[in-house]
N, C-alpha and C positions, 0 to 999 in steps of 0.2 A: 754446321752442316752446309755443305755446298749446294749450290742450286741443282746440279746434276744428281746429287743423291736425294734431293728433295723429290725431284721428278720421277726418280726410279722408285722411291717408296710408295710415293702416290699412285704410279702406274700399278706397283705390285698390289697395293690395298685395293684398288678398284677392281682387278682381276681377281684378287681373292674374294672379295665381297660377291663378285657375279658367280664364281665357281661354287663356293660354300652355298649360295642360295639356290643355284640349280641343283646342286646335290640335295639339299634338304627337299626341295620341291620334288625331285625324282623319288627319293626315299618315301615321303609321304603318300605319292602317288601310287607306289608298289605296294606299300603297305595297305592302303585303302583298297586296292584290287584284291589283294590276297584275303583280306577281312571280307571282303564283299562275296567272294567265292565261297569262303567258308560258311558265311551268312545264309548264301544260297542254298548251299547243301543241307543246313539244319532245316531251313524253311521248306524245302522238298521233302525231307524226311518226316517232318512233322504233318505234313499233308499226307504222306504215306500211311504213318501211324493212325491218323484220325479215320482214314478211309477204311483200314484193315479192322480196327475196332468197330467201325460202323456196320460192316457186313458180318462181323462175328457177334454182334449183339443178339442175345437169344429172345429178346422182345420184338425184334424185327423179323428173324427167321424162325424162331420157335424151335422147340426140340432140346433135349438135354445134351445134345452132342455139340452144340455151339456154345462155348463158354467164351467169356471175355478175355481177350488176350492184348498183349502190348509187345510188339514186335518191330524195332526201327526198321530192320531190314538191311542194315550196314555195320559191319563188324567194329566200324571206327566210330559209331555214334552210340551213346547210351541214352536210354529213354526211361523217365519215370514220372509217375503221377502224383502230384504234390497237392494237399489240402490247403485251405485258407489259414489253418494253423500251423502249417510247415511240416506236417506229417506226410511221410512218403507211404502210399498205399499200394502201388504196384511199381515194379521195376524190371528192366530187362536182365539185371544182374541179381545174383543171390542175395548180396548184402547191399541194401540202398545206400547211396551216397548221400548222407544228410548234409554234409559240409557243403554241397552244391546249392542248397535251398538258401535264398537271399530273400531280403525284403521286397525286391521288386517282383520275384516270383510268387510271393504270397499275395501282392497287389493285383497280378494276373489273376489269380485263383478267385480273388474276392470281385474282379471286375473293374478294378480302378485302373487298371493299365489293360490296353487292348492287346498287347504283345510287348516283349522284351528282348533284347539282345544285350550281352554283357560279356565281361571277362572274369573269370574266377580262378584264383590259385589255391591248390589244396596240396596238403602233405600226404604222400603215398605211404603205404605200409614198408616201403623199402627206404623210407627216409628221404626220398627225393621230393622235390617240389615241382608240381607239374601245372601247366597253364591250360585251361579250357575254355572254349568259347561257348557261352550258354545261351539258349534259345527258349523262350516259354511263350505257350499260347493258351487260351481257354480250353478246358475238356471237361464239359459238362458243367451241372450246377455245383459251384463252390471248389472246383478243382482246376488244376493247371497241368498241361502237358510240358514237361521240360526235357529238353535234349542237350546233350553236352559232348563236346569234340575236342580231342587233344589238338593243339594247335603248335606243338613242338616244332613241327617241320617249317610252319610259317615263322616261327621265332629265329630257326636256324638260317632260313634263306634271308631274313632281314638282317640277321648278324653278319652273314656273308656279304650282303648288299653294303652293310654299313663300312665293313672293313675295306671293300672294293671302292666304295665312294671316298673314304678318307685317304686311301692311298692315291686316287686319281686328283683329288683336290690338293694334296700335298705336292704331287708331282706337278700340277697346274700352276701352282703359286710359285714353286721353284723356277718353272720355265718362265713364268710372267716376270720373275724378278731378273733373269738374265736377259729375256728380250727387251725388258723395261730399261735395263742399264745400257743395251746396245742401241735402242730407239733414242734414248735420252741423250746418249753422247752424239748420235748422228744429228739429232735435232738442234742441239746446242752448239753444234760446231761452227755455225756462223758467229754466234754470240762469242765463242772463244776467239775466233779470228778478230772480231770487233774490239775484244778486251785486249788482245796483243797488239792492235794497231793504237789503241789509245795509250797503252803503256809505252810502246814506241816513241809515240809523239811526246808523251809527258817527259821520257828520258832524254830524247836527243834534240826535243823543241823543233823538230822538223815537221812544219805544217804541210809540206808537199807530200806526205805520205797519203796513200789512199787505201781504203778497205776493198773497193773493187767489188762490191757485192752484186751478184746477179739474181735474176728470177722476179716474182711478184708477190711473194708472200710478204708477212709483216716484218720478219727479220731482214730480208733483202731491202724493204723500205727504210726500215731503221739504218742500215749501213749506207745507203745512198743519201739518207738525211745526215748521218755523220760525216761523208764526204763533201756535202754541199757546206756544212758547217765548216770544216777545215779550209774548203776553198775560199768561203767568205772570210775567215780568220787570216788566211795567207794574203788575200787581196788587201784587208783592212792593215795588215802588217807592213805589206809592201808600200802602201799609199802613206802610212804614218812615217816610214823611213824616207820615203821621196819628199814628205812635207818637210821634215825635219832637214833633209839635205838642201831642198831648196830655200828654205827659210834662212838656213846658215849662209848659204850664197848671198841672199838678198840682204840679209843684214850685214854682211862683212862689208858691202860696197859703201853704204853711209858711214859705219863705223871708221873705216879706213879714211874716209874724206874728213869726218870730224876729227880724227886724231891727227891727220896731217894738217888741218887749219889751226888746231889749238896748238900744237907744237911750234907752228909759225908765229902764233900770236904770243905765246910763252917767250920766245927768243926775241920779241920786239919788231918782227917782220909781218907784213911790209911797213915800211916807214912812213910811206905816203899815207895821209889820213883818208883819201878817197879810196884807195886800195884796201886799206884797213877795214873801212866800213864794208866793203864788197866781201872780203872775208868773213867778217860777221854775219853779213845777210846770208851767206852760203852755209855757215853753221847753223843759223836758225832754220833754214830751209831743210838741212839735212836732219836736224831734230825733229821737225815736223814729219818729215818722211818717215822716221823710225816710229813716232807716234801712231801714224796711220797704219803702218805695217804690223806694229804689235796689236792694234786694235782688230785688224783684219784677222791676224792669226787666233786671237781669242774667239772670234766669231767661228772661224773654222773648226776650232777645238770643239765648239758646241753644236756642230752641224747636224748631228743624230740626237741633239738633247732638245726637247720641247718644254723650257721652261715655263713656269706658271707665272700669271694666269693666264689661261685660255679663255678669251672673252669674245663677245661680239665687237667688231671693229669696223668702222666706217672707212672703208678703202679711200673715197673721195676726199675725207678730210685729211688723211695721211698724205695723199697725194698733193693735196693744196698746200700743207705746210712744207713738204719736201721742195715744191716749185718755188715758194717763197724765201727758202733758204738759198735755192740756187741762183735765183735772181740777185741776190746780195752777193754771192760768191763770184758769179759770172755777170757783171753788168754789161757785157758787150755782146751777150747772147740774149736773143728774144724767146721767151717761153709762151707758147700759145697753148692753152689748156682748154678742155671740154670735158667736166667732170660731172657725171650723173651719179646720184646718191647710190651707193651699193655697200651693203653689210656682209662681212664675212666673220668665220669663226678662226681665230688664231691668236698669236702672240704679237702685241703691238708693236713693241721695239725691234723685232726681228723682221716683220713686214715694212716697218719704216726704213730699216737699214737697206733692205733690198730695193725698194723704190727710189731712195736717195741714191744708191750705187748706179742704177739705171740712168737717173736724171744726170748724175755727175759724168758718167761715161759719154752720154750723148754731148753734154756741154764741151767737154774737152776735145771732142772730135769736130765741133761745129767750128766753121770759119768765123772771123770778126763780124759781128752784126747778123750772125746767121740765126735761123729759126729752129726751135726744138719744139715739135709738136707732142702734147701728152694728152691722153683720152683716158677715161675710166668709165666701164660701164659692165654690168652682169659679171662681176668678180674678176675683171680682167684690167690690167693695165698697159697701155700701148704707148711706147716711147719710140719717136722717129726723129733722126737728125738729117742734116743735109750735107755731112762731111763727105770724106774720100770713100767711105763704106769699106766693107770686108772684102778681101780678095777670096776667089773660091777656093783655092787651096787652103786658106786659114779658117774656114768656117767650121771644121770640126774641132779646132783648137781653141775657139773663143771662151769656151766655159772651163777650160782646164786651168789648174791652179799656177800662177807666178807665170802664165803665157802673157807675152807681150809682143805686139807686131814690130816688124824692123823698123817701120816708119814712127814707132812711138816710144823709142828710147829717151827721146829729149822730153818727153811730157812727164809731170808728176804721177806717181802711182806705184802700186805693188804688183799688178797683175793679179790681184785676189778679188777685185770687185765682183765681176761676173760669175766667178765660181761661187761667191757668197750668195748672189742671187739665186743661182741654180739650187744650192743646200736648202736655202729658205723655202722656195718652191716646193721642192720634193718634201721637205718636212712637214708641209701643209697639203699634202696630196695633190699638188698641182705641177705646172711644169713652165719652163721659159724657152722660147724658140726665137730664132732669128731669121729674119726676112731681108731680101736684098731688093728694094724697090728699083723698078726701071729706071727711074731718073735719078738715080745715086742716093747715096746715105745707106742708112741702115735703119731697120725698124725691130723693136724687141717686144714680144709679147709675154707679159707674166701673168699667168693664169692661175687663179686658186680654185681648187675644187670644191672648197669648203664655204661656197656662197650661201648666206642665209635667205637674204631677200634683196631685191632690188627696188 
C-alpha cells in the first residue's frame, strides 16, 4: 500500500466517522423530539380525561344525570381504566384492548410507579402489527388511566430520515474519498519531488542536483535539509578528489627522485665516494619525506573521526613534551616557554600532533639562534616565531592542504601540518588563528573549547 493510498484511506475513514457520528446524533435528536411530542400529547390528554371525569363525578355534582364517563377528546388517542389485577373496567372503545396492559401499567395502578411511558406492539385484527406509545397515570384507588396512541407516522418519518441520512452519509464518504485522494496527492507532491531527486542522484551519482524546495512547512524543511546534505556531500567529494590529486602530485616528486637516485646507484654512479654518499643522503631524505607525508595523509583521513579514548588531558604537559622534542630536533633554535596548568577534554595523540606541528612550523621559519615563544593558559596554546612572517595575500591559504609559500619550497615538509592543526582544533570544538605581530614573525593561537579547568 502506497503512502498516498494510506493518506487517502485515513482521510476517508476520519470523514466517515464524523459523518456517521453526526448522522446518528441527528437521528437520535429527531427521534427524541418526536417521541417527546407524542408523550406531551398523551400527558395533556390524561389531564383532560381526569378533569372531565372529575366534573362528571355524581358524588361531586349530585343527581342521576351525571354519570361517570371516559372521553379522551382526541380521535387518535385511546383511553381505558386498568385495575391492579390488569382488568380493563372502562374504555373509549367498545372492545377493550387488553394487550396494551403491561406490568408497568399494573404497577401504576398499585401505586408502585408514579407514571409510565412506554412502547407496545400489538397485532391487529387485520393481521398487521401496530406500534403504540403508551402513557399510564394513577386514576383513583387501585386503578390506572392508560392512554395509547399510534406512532406509525413517527416510525415512517424516522424511516424516511434514516434513508436520507444513509444517502447523505454514503455521498459524503464518497466525496471525502475523492477529495482525500486529491488532497493527499497535493500534500505529497513535495515528497514525490524529493523522491525523484533522490532516485536521480542514486542513478546518475550527480551530487549537484537540488530539490529547490520553497515554503516554511515541514516538507519544505525536509527538502532544504536534503539540499544541504547534497551540498555537504558534494563538497566532501570535491575535497576528497582534491586531496587525492594533491597527494598524488606531492608523492610523485619524492618517488621520482628516489627512482632516479636508485637507478644511478644501481648502475654504479656516481663513482666518486663523496658524491655517492651525497646521493644516499638524498635517498634517505626523500624516504623520510615520504614517511612524513604518509603520516600526515593518515591524520587527514581521520580529521572527522574522534578516536577513543576521550579523556582529561593536561595541555601544559603535552606542550612541555613537544618543546623538548623540538629542542632536540632544532638545536639552533631557542624555545622560550611559559606553561600554566590547563586541563582539557580531548584525544591526547591528536592534540599532541597539533601542538607539535605548530612548534615545528615555527622552528622551520626561525632564523639561526632565533627564539620561539610558547605559552599555555586557559585551554589555549600560543606559538610565536620571529621569522619572515606570512605575506598578507597568503593569510587565507595558510591552513589549506598542501599549500606552501613560494619561499618555502627549499624547506622540508608536505604542506599539511597547519591543515592538520585546524582539523584537530575543529574536531575538539575549538579554532586556530593566525596573527601578524607588528615587529615581524607570526603568531598562532590554538584554542580548545573543551577546557575543563585551569
